[in-house]
C-alpha positions, 0 to 999 in steps of 0.5 A: 222826904226832906231828910232823904233828899238831904241824905242823897245830896250829902252822899253825892257831894262826898262822892264828887269830892272823893273823885276830885281828890283821887284825880288830884293825887294821881296828877301829883304822882305824875308830876312827881315822876316827871320831875324825877325823870327830868332830874335824872336826865339832867344828871346824865347829861352833865355826866356825859358832858364831863367825859 
């Protein structure tokens, strides 16, 4: 009985950790994309100002 409960708790913990990691990676991808876009926009602004 205790083994079954422990097994369920371990599986639930692993599922929660996996979900949290997926959300973190997704958020990091969005942040990276926003940084790239901001850098490109800044470069375009500088190029337009130089014209």
